[in-house]
C-alpha positions in Angstrom: 50.1 208.4 213.4 53.0 207.9 211.0 53.0 209.6 207.6 52.0 206.6 205.6 49.0 205.8 207.8 47.9 209.5 207.7 48.2 209.5 203.9 46.1 206.3 203.7 43.5 207.9 206.0 43.3 211.0 203.9 42.9 208.9 200.7 40.2 206.9 202.3 38.2 209.9 203.4 38.7 211.5 200.0 37.5 208.3 198.4 34.4 208.4 200.5 33.7 211.9 199.5 34.2 211.0 195.8 32.1 207.9 196.0 29.3 209.8 197.7 29.4 212.6 195.2 29.3 210.1 192.3 26.4 208.2 193.9 24.4 211.5 194.3 25.2 212.7 190.8 25.1 209.5 188.7 23.5 206.8 190.8 24.9 203.9 192.8 27.8 202.0 191.5 28.6 198.7 193.4 32.1 198.4 192.2 32.9 201.9 193.3 31.7 201.2 196.8 33.4 197.8 196.8 36.7 199.5 196.0 36.1 202.0 198.8 35.5 199.3 201.3 38.7 197.5 200.3 40.6 200.8 200.6 39.0 201.3 204.1 40.0 197.8 205.2 43.6 198.4 204.0 43.7 201.7 205.8 42.5 200.0 209.0 45.2 197.3 208.5 47.9 200.0 208.1 46.8 201.8 211.2 46.6 198.6 213.2 50.0 197.4 212.1 51.9 200.6 212.9 54.5 200.4 215.7 53.4 201.5 219.1 
């Protein structure tokens, strides 16, 4: 996995941890989860577009 894809994956997992912690502490926030889903989809796109 190239460096940019690995960085995106780390950011996505970190975002999931932050979104989960926020939801547990403060309650659900739809925009936060929407942003995480968009980040996850972009990460999937970066990983899928990487050269073989």
